[in-house]
Every structure is written in structure tokens, then in C-alpha cells.
All heavy atoms as an XYZ file, in Angstrom:
938
protein
N     -12.786      2.469    -10.518
C     -11.346      2.451    -10.440
C     -10.925      2.459     -9.012
O     -11.566      3.083     -8.155
C     -10.904      3.746    -11.049
C      -9.336      3.952    -10.947
S      -8.531      5.462    -11.380
C      -9.671      6.229    -12.482
N      -9.971      1.550     -8.651
C      -9.458      1.541     -7.272
C      -8.780      2.790     -6.856
O      -8.291      3.558     -7.703
C      -8.663      0.270     -7.019
C      -7.366      0.264     -7.751
O      -7.264      0.933     -8.914
O      -6.488     -0.397     -7.402
N      -8.591      3.004     -5.473
C      -7.934      4.092     -5.013
C      -6.597      3.494     -4.368
O      -6.524      2.370     -4.017
C      -8.665      4.758     -3.892
O      -9.843      5.336     -4.353
N      -5.558      4.333     -4.415
C      -4.334      4.015     -3.744
C      -4.219      4.536     -2.305
O      -4.405      5.835     -2.147
C      -3.170      4.542     -4.579
C      -1.810      4.336     -4.017
C      -1.478      2.836     -3.932
C      -0.700      5.052     -4.891
N      -3.910      3.756     -1.321
C      -3.829      4.184      0.032
C      -2.376      3.852      0.402
O      -1.967      2.779      0.330
C      -4.780      3.592      0.905
C      -4.479      3.906      2.381
C      -6.105      3.822      0.597
N      -1.638      4.904      0.708
C      -0.186      4.776      1.102
C      -0.073      5.014      2.631
O      -0.382      6.070      3.058
C       0.787      5.641      0.337
C       0.568      5.388     -1.215
C       2.255      5.465      0.816
C       1.228      6.460     -2.035
N       0.503      4.133      3.247
C       0.701      4.175      4.773
C       1.984      4.359      5.201
O       2.870      3.554      4.887
C      -0.021      2.943      5.521
C       0.150      3.111      7.028
C      -1.450      2.757      5.038
N       2.256      5.394      5.909
C       3.553      5.861      6.502
C       3.760      4.875      7.697
O       3.347      5.277      8.802
C       3.648      7.266      6.872
C       4.908      7.800      7.394
O       5.753      6.983      7.667
O       5.057      8.938      7.520
N       4.395      3.760      7.610
C       4.460      2.789      8.617
C       5.135      3.386      9.872
O       4.530      3.135     11.064
C       5.241      1.537      8.267
N       6.229      3.991      9.743
C       6.958      4.518     10.990
C       6.063      5.553     11.769
O       6.017      5.534     12.932
C       8.250      5.190     10.538
N       5.319      6.465     11.037
C       4.609      7.397     11.738
C       3.327      6.773     12.301
O       2.954      7.115     13.449
C       4.124      8.421     10.576
C       3.438      9.637     11.218
O       2.200      9.671     11.259
N       4.309     10.579     11.598
N       2.685      5.838     11.655
C       1.472      5.244     12.272
C       1.851      4.362     13.423
O       1.220      4.440     14.433
C       0.720      4.398     11.145
C      -0.420      3.601     11.791
C       0.168      5.350      9.989
N       2.881      3.523     13.289
C       3.383      2.634     14.401
C       3.738      3.589     15.590
O       3.424      3.361     16.743
C       4.484      1.766     14.003
C       5.306      1.200     15.135
C       4.089      0.670     13.069
N       4.402      4.588     15.290
C       4.929      5.517     16.412
C       3.878      6.394     17.029
O       4.146      7.092     17.982
N       2.663      6.394     16.463
C       1.625      7.252     16.980
C       1.000      6.677     18.298
O       0.313      7.553     18.996
C       0.499      7.341     15.963
O      -0.220      6.138     15.799
N       1.373      5.471     18.748
C       0.893      5.004     20.004
C       2.070      4.392     20.779
O       2.794      3.595     20.338
C      -0.196      3.848     19.764
C      -0.640      3.246     21.163
C      -1.366      4.404     18.932
N       2.322      4.890     21.963
C       3.363      4.407     22.788
C       3.219      3.102     23.399
O       2.947      3.081     24.523
C       3.660      5.573     23.816
C       2.205      6.050     23.948
C       1.545      5.939     22.646
N       3.210      1.974     22.646
C       2.937      0.651     23.137
C       4.065     -0.242     23.170
O       3.981     -1.413     23.139
C       1.714      0.008     22.268
C       2.240     -0.055     20.743
O       3.429      0.223     20.431
O       1.439     -0.565     19.985
N       5.336      0.305     23.117
C       6.502     -0.459     23.173
C       7.096     -0.801     21.780
O       7.971     -1.658     21.690
N       6.531     -0.283     20.771
C       6.964     -0.634     19.342
C       8.455     -0.558     19.143
O       8.910     -1.299     18.339
C       6.127      0.207     18.271
C       6.391      1.716     18.540
C       5.607      2.581     19.178
C       7.556      2.476     18.043
N       6.161      3.901     19.193
C       7.275      3.767     18.447
C       8.689      2.253     17.284
C       8.205      4.857     18.135
C       9.566      3.195     17.000
C       9.375      4.486     17.439
N       9.046      0.395     19.886
C      10.492      0.598     19.683
C      11.407     -0.624     20.123
O      12.453     -0.652     19.691
C      10.952      1.847     20.524
C      10.640      1.885     21.907
C      11.272      1.292     22.908
C       9.254      2.343     22.368
N      10.634      1.325     24.122
C       9.375      2.096     23.728
C       8.214      2.944     21.853
C       8.261      2.424     24.667
C       7.110      3.313     22.712
C       7.194      3.061     24.089
N      10.847     -1.579     20.852
C      11.505     -2.738     21.170
C      11.526     -3.758     20.138
O      12.373     -4.685     20.023
C      11.009     -3.310     22.431
C      11.163     -2.478     23.818
C      10.700     -3.213     25.040
N       9.321     -3.327     25.097
C       8.542     -2.487     25.717
N       9.000     -1.469     26.351
N       7.155     -2.746     25.736
N      10.584     -3.585     19.149
C      10.391     -4.624     18.029
C       9.828     -3.897     16.951
O       8.721     -4.069     16.520
C       9.617     -5.831     18.477
C       9.493     -6.838     17.334
O      10.294     -6.762     16.370
O       8.745     -7.777     17.479
N      10.654     -3.036     16.171
C      10.089     -2.285     15.048
C       9.685     -3.129     13.947
O       8.621     -2.878     13.263
C      11.212     -1.260     14.550
C      11.631     -0.283     15.493
C      12.805      0.511     15.141
N      13.247      1.286     16.287
C      13.084      2.599     16.333
N      12.581      3.272     15.446
N      13.657      3.215     17.406
N      10.332     -4.257     13.679
C       9.920     -5.102     12.650
C       8.528     -5.854     12.958
O       7.656     -5.820     12.158
C      11.033     -6.259     12.410
C      10.635     -7.209     11.330
N       9.963     -8.330     11.482
C      10.940     -7.239     10.049
C       9.855     -8.998     10.453
N      10.459     -8.331      9.483
N       8.420     -6.281     14.174
C       7.172     -6.871     14.506
C       6.016     -5.920     14.521
O       4.887     -6.196     14.158
N       6.244     -4.684     14.965
C       5.234     -3.721     14.978
C       4.740     -3.381     13.570
O       3.516     -3.147     13.276
C       5.776     -2.413     15.584
N       5.680     -3.256     12.603
C       5.377     -3.080     11.210
C       4.562     -4.284     10.663
O       3.614     -4.016      9.841
C       6.592     -2.822     10.393
N       5.004     -5.432     11.062
C       4.173     -6.631     10.440
C       2.732     -6.613     11.112
O       1.860     -6.827     10.446
C       4.826     -7.994     10.933
C       6.074     -8.230     10.225
C       6.669     -9.661     10.609
O       6.593    -10.062     11.802
O       7.262    -10.199      9.680
N       2.546     -6.217     12.434
C       1.237     -6.184     12.993
C       0.405     -5.123     12.318
O      -0.735     -5.236     11.978
C       1.346     -5.922     14.454
C       1.829     -7.119     15.407
C       1.691     -6.910     16.861
N       2.536     -5.816     17.328
C       3.902     -5.844     17.521
N       4.436     -6.969     17.383
N       4.504     -4.822     18.066
N       1.089     -3.977     11.947
C       0.365     -2.950     11.190
C      -0.050     -3.506      9.819
O      -1.200     -3.252      9.440
C       1.101     -1.701     11.024
C       0.594     -0.485     10.167
C      -0.812     -0.081     10.792
C       1.541      0.589     10.099
N       0.815     -4.072      9.086
C       0.474     -4.663      7.802
C      -0.726     -5.597      7.823
O      -1.559     -5.547      7.061
C       1.756     -5.387      7.336
C       1.521     -6.063      5.950
C       2.474     -7.375      5.740
N       2.264     -8.233      6.863
C       3.200     -9.155      7.247
N       4.384     -9.181      6.531
N       2.995    -10.000      8.050
N      -0.712     -6.510      8.862
C      -1.776     -7.506      9.021
C      -2.977     -6.741      9.254
O      -4.075     -7.270      8.786
C      -1.445     -8.537     10.019
C      -0.267     -9.391      9.659
O       0.329     -9.348      8.475
O       0.383    -10.056     10.523
N      -3.088     -5.729     10.088
C      -4.218     -5.075     10.346
C      -4.833     -4.261      9.222
O      -5.975     -3.891      9.132
C      -4.065     -4.097     11.551
O      -3.272     -2.925     11.108
N      -4.081     -3.943      8.248
C      -4.458     -3.223      7.019
C      -5.176     -4.054      6.000
O      -5.860     -3.521      5.152
C      -3.237     -2.488      6.379
C      -2.641     -1.445      7.239
C      -1.382     -0.927      6.504
C      -3.540     -0.239      7.538
N      -4.974     -5.306      6.073
C      -5.433     -6.228      4.933
C      -6.930     -6.194      4.743
O      -7.384     -6.155      3.463
C      -4.981     -7.645      5.078
O      -5.596     -8.184      6.266
N      -7.691     -6.053      5.846
C      -9.168     -6.000      5.599
C      -9.689     -4.734      4.896
O     -10.678     -4.771      4.246
N      -8.862     -3.665      4.906
C      -9.370     -2.401      4.279
C      -9.332     -2.535      2.696
O     -10.083     -1.748      2.017
C      -8.393     -1.254      4.711
C      -8.579     -0.856      6.111
C      -7.583     -0.979      6.996
C      -9.815     -0.415      6.669
C      -7.571     -0.532      8.344
C      -9.909     -0.072      7.952
C      -8.823     -0.123      8.802
O      -8.858      0.238     10.114
N      -8.494     -3.499      2.192
C      -8.422     -3.534      0.771
C      -9.933     -3.854      0.191
O     -10.236     -3.302     -0.787
C      -7.459     -4.626      0.247
N     -10.586     -4.721      0.883
C     -11.997     -5.096      0.447
C     -13.063     -4.186      0.976
O     -14.072     -3.913      0.257
C     -12.296     -6.481      0.851
N     -12.920     -3.681      2.183
C     -14.006     -2.906      2.818
C     -13.857     -1.388      2.635
O     -14.862     -0.654      2.789
C     -14.092     -3.116      4.296
O     -12.844     -2.602      4.921
C     -14.156     -4.593      4.627
N     -12.681     -0.946      2.259
C     -12.362      0.556      2.159
C     -12.178      1.199      3.507
O     -12.167      0.517      4.635
N     -11.925      2.429      3.485
C     -11.700      3.275      4.699
C     -12.931      4.162      4.826
O     -13.104      5.008      4.088
C     -10.432      4.005      4.731
C      -9.150      3.245      4.835
C      -7.955      4.207      4.365
C      -8.958      2.989      6.343
N     -13.859      3.796      5.734
C     -15.108      4.485      5.835
C     -14.939      6.046      5.989
O     -14.157      6.600      6.673
C     -15.659      3.999      7.200
C     -15.143      2.646      7.435
C     -13.666      2.769      6.884
N     -15.601      6.645      5.046
C     -15.660      8.150      5.046
C     -14.447      8.780      4.278
O     -14.328      9.968      4.033
N     -13.543      7.817      3.857
C     -12.222      8.368      3.236
C     -12.054      7.836      1.796
O     -11.706      8.521      0.951
C     -11.055      7.964      4.114
C     -11.027      8.602      5.422
C      -9.984      8.027      6.227
C     -10.806     10.163      5.272
N     -12.154      6.428      1.685
C     -11.928      5.892      0.381
C     -12.680      4.537      0.283
O     -12.628      3.744      1.217
C     -10.416      5.556      0.219
N     -13.471      4.368     -0.787
C     -14.259      3.193     -0.971
C     -13.426      2.121     -1.616
O     -12.442      2.335     -2.196
N     -14.022      0.843     -1.439
C     -13.208     -0.221     -2.036
C     -13.436     -0.234     -3.620
O     -14.411      0.341     -4.059
C     -13.955     -1.426     -1.387
C     -15.189     -0.999     -1.037
C     -15.237      0.469     -0.791
N     -12.523     -0.999     -4.295
C     -11.376     -1.692     -3.822
C     -10.229     -0.650     -3.640
O     -10.181      0.346     -4.262
C     -11.112     -2.671     -5.044
C     -11.596     -2.018     -6.202
C     -12.842     -1.177     -5.749
N      -9.371     -1.041     -2.753
C      -8.231     -0.248     -2.492
C      -6.938     -1.037     -2.766
O      -6.889     -2.179     -2.483
C      -8.165      0.163     -0.994
C      -9.306      1.045     -0.388
C      -9.044      1.256      1.066
C      -9.407      2.301     -1.204
N      -5.897     -0.301     -3.293
C      -4.610     -0.842     -3.264
C      -3.934     -0.258     -2.168
O      -3.866      1.062     -1.946
C      -3.777     -0.500     -4.502
C      -2.371     -1.124     -4.533
C      -1.548     -0.741     -5.675
O      -1.952      0.075     -6.608
O      -0.350     -1.210     -5.612
N      -3.457     -1.119     -1.173
C      -2.765     -0.514      0.065
C      -1.230     -0.744     -0.049
O      -0.853     -1.911     -0.392
C      -3.401     -1.179      1.289
C      -4.900     -0.832      1.312
C      -2.597     -0.718      2.492
C      -5.634     -1.536      2.474
N      -0.526      0.291      0.211
C       0.926      0.159      0.181
C       1.448      0.681      1.493
O       1.081      1.780      1.940
C       1.535      1.033     -1.048
C       3.052      0.969     -0.955
C       1.064      0.624     -2.382
N       2.198     -0.099      2.166
C       2.810      0.274      3.483
C       4.247      0.479      3.138
O       4.976     -0.404      2.695
C       2.604     -0.951      4.406
C       3.304     -0.809      5.785
C       2.482      0.168      6.562
C       3.196     -2.116      6.586
N       4.667      1.695      3.495
C       6.110      2.064      3.299
C       6.823      1.867      4.613
O       6.478      2.574      5.645
C       6.134      3.538      2.702
C       7.664      3.900      2.612
C       5.508      3.625      1.314
N       7.962      1.084      4.593
C       8.616      0.743      5.788
C      10.094      1.362      5.470
O      10.529      1.460      4.326
C       8.657     -0.689      6.089
C       7.182     -1.217      6.505
C       9.208     -1.586      4.902
N      10.756      1.486      6.635
C      12.155      2.053      6.507
C      12.988      1.414      7.760
O      12.345      0.878      8.740
C      12.252      3.478      6.522
C      11.610      4.094      7.711
C      11.474      5.632      7.564
O      12.443      6.299      7.027
O      10.479      6.251      8.085
N      14.255      1.599      7.783
C      15.036      1.194      8.983
C      14.934     -0.270      9.226
O      14.984     -1.156      8.389
N      14.762     -0.559     10.593
C      14.664     -1.923     11.103
C      13.433     -2.667     10.580
O      13.383     -3.953     10.563
C      14.660     -1.820     12.662
N      12.462     -1.997      9.919
C      11.348     -2.674      9.398
C      11.489     -3.004      7.983
O      10.520     -3.551      7.317
C      10.067     -1.814      9.665
N      12.621     -2.718      7.300
C      12.805     -2.882      5.883
C      12.644     -4.379      5.475
O      12.285     -4.747      4.335
C      14.155     -2.471      5.456
C      14.259     -0.979      5.192
C      15.427     -0.726      4.353
N      15.684      0.674      4.287
C      16.419      1.563      4.961
N      17.199      0.989      5.797
N      16.439      2.873      4.808
N      12.763     -5.323      6.320
C      12.746     -6.769      5.945
C      11.206     -7.255      6.012
O      10.925     -8.388      5.641
C      13.570     -7.645      6.917
N      10.178     -6.413      6.402
C       8.811     -6.857      6.301
C       8.448     -7.074      4.848
O       8.825     -6.271      3.930
C       8.046     -5.701      6.907
C       6.442     -6.075      6.821
C       8.276     -5.563      8.551
N       7.661     -8.168      4.540
C       7.309     -8.449      3.363
C       5.872     -8.231      3.077
O       4.979     -8.095      4.009
C       7.576     -9.933      3.000
O       6.902    -10.762      3.929
C       9.063    -10.187      3.100
N       5.422     -8.169      1.771
C       4.023     -7.984      1.474
C       3.185     -9.181      1.900
O       3.766    -10.337      1.909
C       3.813     -7.884     -0.031
O       4.537     -6.737     -0.465
N       1.908     -9.010      2.198
C       1.098    -10.138      2.686
C      -0.388     -9.649      2.777
O      -0.581     -8.444      3.078
C       1.556    -10.730      3.947
N      -1.354    -10.526      2.605
C      -2.664    -10.230      2.859
C      -3.302     -9.034      2.188
O      -4.147     -8.323      2.620
N      -2.929     -8.843      0.844
C      -3.438     -7.743      0.179
C      -2.752     -6.352      0.449
O      -3.253     -5.350     -0.019
N      -1.746     -6.501      1.097
C      -0.993     -5.126      1.421
C       0.440     -5.284      0.812
O       1.153     -6.215      1.193
C      -0.812     -4.973      2.981
C       0.062     -3.658      3.243
C      -2.154     -4.834      3.621
N       0.753     -4.357     -0.100
C       2.144     -4.360     -0.740
C       2.997     -3.543      0.239
O       2.694     -2.481      0.528
C       2.009     -3.719     -2.110
C       3.298     -3.848     -2.881
C       3.322     -3.261     -4.325
N       3.553     -1.889     -4.207
C       3.076     -0.885     -4.924
N       2.036     -1.096     -5.696
N       3.531      0.341     -4.959
N       4.100     -4.140      0.510
C       5.144     -3.405      1.366
C       6.292     -2.898      0.425
O       6.666     -3.710     -0.334
C       5.676     -4.332      2.512
C       6.745     -3.704      3.229
C       4.468     -4.827      3.451
N       6.582     -1.602      0.637
C       7.567     -1.001     -0.123
C       8.699     -0.592      0.848
O       8.458      0.147      1.803
C       7.093      0.313     -0.719
C       6.264      0.097     -1.905
C       7.096     -0.163     -3.217
O       8.254      0.369     -3.421
O       6.478     -0.731     -4.140
N       9.889     -1.278      0.753
C      10.959     -0.831      1.627
C      11.646      0.278      1.079
O      12.281      0.231     -0.009
C      11.916     -2.044      1.795
N      11.690      1.432      1.773
C      12.316      2.620      1.325
C      13.920      2.398      1.354
O      14.379      1.998      2.408
C      11.891      3.824      2.138
N      14.509      2.757      0.275
C      16.025      2.579      0.301
C      16.580      3.639      1.192
O      17.712      3.509      1.517
C      16.400      2.693     -1.206
C      15.291      3.463     -1.779
C      14.113      3.099     -0.956
N      16.065      4.690      1.308
C      16.580      5.861      2.285
C      15.347      6.285      3.118
O      14.849      5.543      3.876
N      14.948      7.517      2.919
C      13.831      8.046      3.681
C      12.478      7.539      3.309
O      12.169      7.526      2.035
C      13.825      9.590      3.410
O      12.633     10.212      3.727
N      11.720      7.077      4.212
C      10.398      6.651      3.901
C       9.502      7.767      3.296
O       8.722      7.505      2.463
N       9.731      8.942      3.962
C       8.925     10.150      3.354
C       9.192     10.344      1.802
O       8.362     10.567      1.036
C       9.291     11.470      4.124
C       8.773     11.407      5.587
O       8.172     10.394      5.856
O       8.963     12.411      6.284
N      10.520     10.244      1.427
C      10.777     10.429      0.067
C      10.267      9.355     -0.771
O       9.730      9.688     -1.937
C      12.332     10.455     -0.149
C      12.977     11.708      0.360
O      12.272     12.718      0.730
O      14.242     11.649      0.631
N      10.139      8.156     -0.333
C       9.592      7.045     -1.138
C       8.069      7.222     -1.196
O       7.440      7.025     -2.385
C       9.860      5.660     -0.417
C       9.215      4.516     -1.207
C       9.981      4.361     -2.545
N       9.274      3.319     -3.326
C       8.925      3.522     -4.606
N       9.167      4.612     -5.266
N       8.336      2.486     -5.164
N       7.395      7.728     -0.211
C       5.967      7.961     -0.195
C       5.682      9.108     -1.240
O       4.827      8.993     -2.091
C       5.431      8.420      1.104
C       5.462      7.171      1.993
C       4.064      8.955      1.020
C       5.275      7.468      3.522
N       6.530     10.216     -1.268
C       6.328     11.229     -2.221
C       6.568     10.719     -3.608
O       5.762     11.044     -4.503
C       7.289     12.442     -1.898
C       7.258     13.452     -2.959
C       6.992     13.101     -0.562
N       7.485      9.754     -3.840
C       7.707      9.299     -5.228
C       6.500      8.452     -5.676
O       6.067      8.533     -6.735
C       8.974      8.450     -5.147
C       9.314      7.919     -6.495
C       9.619      9.098     -7.520
O      10.370      9.865     -7.366
N       8.807      9.110     -8.755
N       6.012      7.696     -4.736
C       4.822      6.834     -5.159
C       3.546      7.699     -5.433
O       2.926      7.424     -6.461
C       4.336      5.919     -3.923
C       5.282      4.786     -3.630
C       4.970      4.192     -2.231
C       5.212      3.682     -4.663
N       3.402      8.884     -4.815
C       2.305      9.750     -5.116
C       2.621     10.360     -6.425
O       1.719     10.466     -7.278
C       2.130     10.816     -3.979
C       1.105     11.883     -4.477
C       1.618     10.185     -2.745
N       3.861     10.790     -6.602
C       4.226     11.466     -7.938
C       3.994     10.503     -9.139
O       3.559     10.781    -10.208
C       5.642     11.999     -7.885
N       4.343      9.229     -8.920
C       4.145      8.204     -9.911
C       2.770      8.094    -10.304
O       2.440      7.564    -11.463
C       4.771      6.886     -9.493
C       6.373      6.889     -9.408
O       6.937      7.927     -9.932
O       6.958      6.007     -8.785
N       1.843      8.245     -9.473
C       0.401      8.068     -9.858
C      -0.033      9.178    -10.845
O      -0.865      8.901    -11.656
C      -0.549      8.287     -8.540
C      -0.478      7.013     -7.788
C      -0.959      5.834     -8.652
O      -2.121      5.820     -9.204
O      -0.332      4.790     -8.575
N       0.432     10.356    -10.683
C       0.316     11.452    -11.714
C      -1.164     11.640    -12.099
O      -1.622     11.793    -13.177
C       1.074     11.046    -12.961
C       1.149     12.290    -13.920
O       1.151     13.424    -13.391
O       1.346     12.118    -15.217
N      -2.072     11.636    -10.987
C      -3.500     11.924    -11.187
C      -4.215     10.761    -11.814
O      -5.364     10.949    -12.125
N      -3.731      9.657    -11.978
C      -4.322      8.436    -12.486
C      -5.493      7.917    -11.801
O      -6.348      7.284    -12.249
N      -5.430      8.132    -10.368
C      -6.398      7.501     -9.525
C      -6.262      8.256     -8.218
O      -5.376      8.917     -7.969
C      -6.345      6.000     -9.421
C      -5.049      5.571     -8.668
C      -4.900      4.123     -8.557
N      -3.640      3.686     -8.323
C      -3.277      2.449     -7.873
N      -4.267      1.567     -7.625
N      -2.051      2.153     -7.705
N      -7.352      8.248     -7.463
C      -7.293      8.921     -6.171
C      -6.287      8.241     -5.244
O      -5.990      7.029     -5.293
C      -8.694      8.765     -5.387
C      -9.827      9.413     -6.052
O      -9.505     10.440     -6.786
O     -10.926      9.024     -5.888
N      -5.484      9.185     -4.487
C      -4.381      8.782     -3.742
C      -4.615      9.265     -2.274
O      -4.781     10.530     -2.221
C      -3.134      9.182     -4.209
S      -1.743      8.649     -3.380
N      -4.643      8.461     -1.274
C      -4.693      8.771      0.184
C      -3.450      8.495      0.879
O      -3.055      7.328      0.761
C      -5.968      8.187      0.823
C      -6.203      8.416      2.149
C      -6.513      9.855      2.463
C      -7.304      7.484      2.699
N      -2.915      9.415      1.522
C      -1.675      9.134      2.313
C      -2.067      9.141      3.888
O      -2.671     10.121      4.320
C      -0.411     10.109      2.069
C       0.723      9.798      2.944
C      -0.185      9.937      0.663
N      -1.638      8.116      4.578
C      -1.948      8.060      6.066
C      -0.638      8.390      6.819
O       0.322      7.643      6.736
C      -2.440      6.548      6.386
C      -2.741      6.651      7.901
C      -3.698      6.227      5.570
N      -0.632      9.580      7.404
C       0.489     10.125      8.162
C       0.034     11.286      8.991
O      -0.988     11.894      8.641
C       1.656     10.499      7.222
O       2.835     10.726      8.104
C       1.337     11.638      6.358
N       0.861     11.544     10.027
C       0.530     12.709     10.866
C       1.796     13.672     10.692
O       1.808     14.824     11.179
C       0.400     12.501     12.342
N       2.734     13.346      9.833
C       3.876     14.156      9.618
C       3.556     15.394      8.802
O       3.142     15.285      7.590
C       4.917     13.322      8.866
C       6.276     13.967      8.556
O       6.338     15.026      8.013
O       7.298     13.446      8.945
N       3.722     16.525      9.410
C       3.269     17.809      8.759
C       3.995     18.142      7.449
O       3.384     18.508      6.440
C       3.434     18.959      9.688
C       2.498     18.983     10.785
C       2.565     20.209     11.673
N       1.763     20.008     12.814
C       1.741     20.835     13.855
N       2.598     21.844     13.887
N       0.900     20.693     14.781
N       5.340     17.900      7.424
C       6.006     18.228      6.183
C       5.723     17.176      5.110
O       5.540     17.594      3.863
C       7.594     18.104      6.440
C       8.486     18.366      5.258
C       8.250     19.685      4.541
O       7.704     20.696      5.161
O       8.657     19.766      3.354
N       5.628     15.885      5.429
C       5.069     14.907      4.454
C       3.742     15.262      3.871
O       3.408     15.115      2.624
C       5.143     13.522      5.011
C       4.648     12.388      4.082
C       5.431     12.368      2.758
C       4.776     11.016      4.793
N       2.780     15.682      4.774
C       1.471     16.083      4.311
C       1.564     17.141      3.318
O       0.872     17.127      2.283
C       0.648     16.584      5.549
C       0.235     15.511      6.541
C      -0.360     16.059      7.829
N      -1.667     16.502      7.508
C      -2.862     15.860      7.740
N      -2.791     14.565      8.341
N      -4.019     16.248      7.468
N       2.372     18.092      3.728
C       2.493     19.364      2.815
C       2.998     18.796      1.280
O       2.497     19.198      0.260
C       3.453     20.389      3.266
C       3.596     21.588      2.465
C       4.893     22.506      2.770
N       6.048     21.782      2.669
C       6.777     21.586      1.417
N       5.993     21.993      0.339
N       7.867     20.999      1.463
N       3.978     18.032      1.343
C       4.677     17.594      0.060
C       3.626     16.682     -0.767
O       3.513     16.888     -2.001
C       5.794     16.659      0.346
C       6.962     17.456      0.946
C       8.172     16.608      1.446
N       8.828     15.944      0.295
C       9.803     14.949      0.547
N      10.033     14.512      1.712
N      10.291     14.409     -0.605
N       2.842     15.794     -0.238
C       1.871     14.993     -0.993
C       0.693     15.843     -1.344
O       0.112     15.513     -2.432
C       1.674     13.580     -0.243
C       2.940     12.774     -0.100
C       0.925     13.780      0.987
N       0.363     16.617     -0.479
C      -0.932     17.505     -0.891
C      -0.549     18.286     -2.064
O      -1.398     18.545     -2.957
C      -1.383     18.334      0.278
C      -2.117     17.489      1.381
C      -2.533     18.185      2.561
O      -1.909     19.363      2.856
O      -3.479     17.843      3.247
N       0.659     18.800     -2.163
C       1.067     19.605     -3.391
C       1.021     18.804     -4.593
O       0.897     19.462     -5.712
C       2.489     20.173     -3.133
N       1.079     17.522     -4.538
C       0.959     16.598     -5.634
C      -0.460     16.169     -5.899
O      -0.642     15.303     -6.843
C       1.916     15.342     -5.493
C       3.332     15.650     -5.446
C       4.086     14.422     -4.987
C       3.887     16.145     -6.738
N      -1.422     16.553     -5.068
C      -2.725     16.265     -5.358
C      -3.346     15.104     -4.419
O      -4.447     14.726     -4.616
N      -2.493     14.585     -3.499
C      -3.042     13.481     -2.757
C      -3.825     14.056     -1.507
O      -3.616     15.171     -1.160
C      -1.819     12.620     -2.114
N      -4.738     13.285     -1.147
C      -5.429     13.522      0.148
C      -4.572     12.956      1.294
O      -3.918     12.045      1.112
C      -6.814     12.949      0.116
C      -7.795     13.513     -0.901
C      -9.094     12.895     -0.865
O      -9.385     11.718     -0.302
N     -10.160     13.512     -1.573
N      -4.904     13.455      2.421
C      -4.077     13.006      3.654
C      -5.078     12.796      4.858
O      -5.983     13.503      5.014
C      -3.015     13.997      4.030
C      -2.251     13.487      5.341
C      -2.035     14.311      2.961
N      -4.769     11.721      5.626
C      -5.541     11.469      6.802
C      -4.530     11.011      7.928
O      -3.416     10.680      7.515
C      -6.673     10.413      6.656
O      -7.504     10.454      7.744
C      -6.188      9.084      6.373
N      -4.972     11.101      9.149
C      -4.037     10.748     10.165
C      -4.034      9.323     10.557
O      -4.891      8.558     10.088
N      -3.136      8.872     11.429
C      -3.082      7.410     11.834
C      -4.311      6.858     12.447
O      -4.600      5.634     12.274
C      -1.907      7.531     12.888
C      -1.082      8.644     12.528
C      -2.041      9.690     12.077
N      -5.144      7.586     13.003
C      -6.389      7.086     13.577
C      -7.307      6.351     12.611
O      -8.123      5.481     12.874
C      -7.213      8.177     14.349
C      -6.626      8.515     15.675
C      -7.425      9.562     16.242
N      -6.854      9.974     17.526
C      -7.369     10.883     18.305
N      -8.402     11.625     17.869
N      -6.777     11.339     19.379
N      -7.165      6.723     11.334
C      -7.979      6.186     10.281
C      -7.685      4.692     10.146
O      -8.540      3.949      9.662
C      -7.734      6.894      8.835
N      -6.498      4.340     10.480
C      -6.164      2.844     10.361
C      -5.781      2.240     11.719
O      -5.760      1.037     11.811
C      -5.046      2.677      9.322
C      -5.382      2.981      7.977
C      -3.693      3.295      9.812
N      -5.538      2.974     12.729
C      -5.224      2.452     13.983
C      -6.385      1.739     14.727
O      -6.131      0.744     15.557
C      -4.616      3.475     14.971
C      -3.237      4.066     14.789
C      -2.184      3.030     14.775
N      -2.040      2.310     16.021
C      -0.945      1.869     16.538
N       0.110      2.093     15.874
N      -0.985      1.149     17.642
N      -7.632      2.129     14.428
C      -8.770      1.551     15.177
C      -8.834      0.017     15.055
O      -9.043     -0.744     15.839
C     -10.051      2.240     14.837
O     -10.294      2.116     13.373
N      -8.604     -0.332     13.674
C      -8.655     -1.875     13.516
C      -7.481     -2.549     14.140
O      -7.660     -3.618     14.675
C      -8.600     -2.009     11.965
C      -8.712     -3.570     11.613
C      -8.929     -3.909     10.179
N     -10.426     -3.514      9.838
C     -10.874     -3.641      8.688
N     -10.170     -4.058      7.630
N     -12.146     -3.394      8.507
N      -6.333     -1.839     14.152
C      -5.156     -2.507     14.748
C      -5.305     -2.646     16.276
O      -4.996     -3.608     16.938
C      -3.836     -1.785     14.530
C      -2.635     -2.405     15.111
C      -1.340     -1.644     14.741
O      -1.414     -0.697     14.072
N      -0.280     -2.353     15.023
N      -5.949     -1.586     16.841
C      -6.195     -1.546     18.379
C      -7.434     -2.271     18.711
O      -7.632     -2.490     19.903
C      -6.378     -0.092     18.779
C      -5.138      0.752     18.552
O      -4.062      0.141     18.433
O      -5.178      2.030     18.403
N      -8.163     -2.770     17.796
C      -9.385     -3.475     18.080
C     -10.533     -2.678     18.561
O     -11.465     -3.231     19.083
N     -10.559     -1.385     18.190
C     -11.696     -0.547     18.639
C     -12.383     -0.254     17.385
O     -12.188     -0.426     16.298
C     -11.139      0.673     19.246
O     -10.233      1.407     18.389
C     -10.425      0.499     20.587
């Protein structure tokens, strides 16, 4: 059975001060593109393949579209609320991993049974390290 990996785009993009605020849409697209390889390879030590990867975007990044094995979900309001809803919708049907450093979001999704990891789990591929 595949695992679901939900990535908090705003939190992961914002974890590195690389000028992302000048082009939020472009930063979210770069993150989306860097995530595509994980669908087949998994996240080492966290989730084995195959993975369904969902990137939750909000605000200026809402126009980012799905591509390369990454489904993009545009949050109609709070990205955190959309992530919690996605976890709740799984209802224990498969393993769920949320990528975020947001403490309150971590608390909310862990209460629903999801595992959580920080942005570094996916930033290394984006940063080329």
C-alpha cells in the first residue's frame, strides 16, 4: 500500500531565506518539481515507495498546478486547515506523513494519527545536497 505525504508548501518554502518572498508562485513550483522524484524513491528513513505526494499551497501560490507525480491542492483558506482535512479524510486507511515545522499544525495532525517530519526531509533534494 502506498503512503500519503502531505507537504506544507508555505512552511517548507519559508524555511530557507533565499528570496522566495519575491516570487511565491515560482518558489512553490520549484518545490513541487523537486518533490517529484520522491514518489518513486520514497523518503529515506521516513516513507518507502510508492508515495502519493500532495503539495498544499495557499495565497499567491494558489495558481500552481499538479505536475510530475505531485498533486497540488490549493487551499481555499488556511493551508493548515486543508492539510488537517486531508489527514482526517485518510481515516487510518494508509500511512500519512506531513512535512512541516509548524508546531500547531504538527499537534493537530499527530492527534489524527499522522507522522510529522520537518522541511529538511525534502529540502535536500531542492537544494541539491
